[in-house]
N, C-alpha and C positions, 0 to 999 in steps of 0.2 A: 504494500500500500504506500502511496505517496502522501506525505503529510503536508498540510499547509505551511507556508512560510510564516513562522512565528518564533518567539524566543523561548518556547518551551522545549524541554527534553521530550523525546517521543518514545512511545512503546505501547504495550498492550497490558490489559489486566490479565495477569497470569493465573492467579488464584483469588477466589473471593469466598469468604465464610459468612453468609448473611446472618446466621444466628449470633455472631460476635461483632458484626459490622466492621470487619477488617479483612485485609487481603494483601496482595503483593502485585506490584507493577514490574514487568520485565522490560528493561530499556533495550535499545537497538544493539547494544554490545552484549546482552545476555545477563546483565546484573539485575537481581531482584531487590526491590525496595519496598519496605513495609508501609502500609497506610491504614488508618482507622478513620471511619467516616465522621466520627465526632471531633476529630482533630484536624480535618482538612477543610479547605474552602473550595467549592465547586464553582468554576467560572465558565463563561461562554454562553452560547445560545441554549445549550442542553444542560440545564442546571438541576435536572431531576435525578434523584438517586436510583431511579428505575434503570438507568443506563449502566449502572455498576453491575457488569456481568463478565464472566471470564471470556477473554478474546476481544473485548471492546478496545479499539484503538484510542489512545489518550495522549494528551500533552500533560506534562507535570513539572512541578518545581520540587526541589529537595532541600530540606533543612537538616542541620545536624543537631541532635539532642544528646543528653547524657546517655541515652540508650542506643545511639548510632544514627544513621541516616533515616529520615522519614519523609514521605511525600507530604508537602504542605498545601499544594494546590493541584487540582485535576481539571482538565478540560476534555470533554468527550467529543470525538470526531465522527 
């Protein structure tokens, strides 16, 4: 898939566990980064949590916390 030109890192939702509202995004280099829906901001035209599904292409920002890298913003394509 070709991603739009924006300043986000790009990848796909690799795993999502709806019972815990958390999952992992895999970037284009194969690295998996943790996210929790209560800790991120969803941006863009599709701001509905219903788009959080395994395989969904996303743009994302990463922040460092005391527990390591975490997704801080998600944009669904």
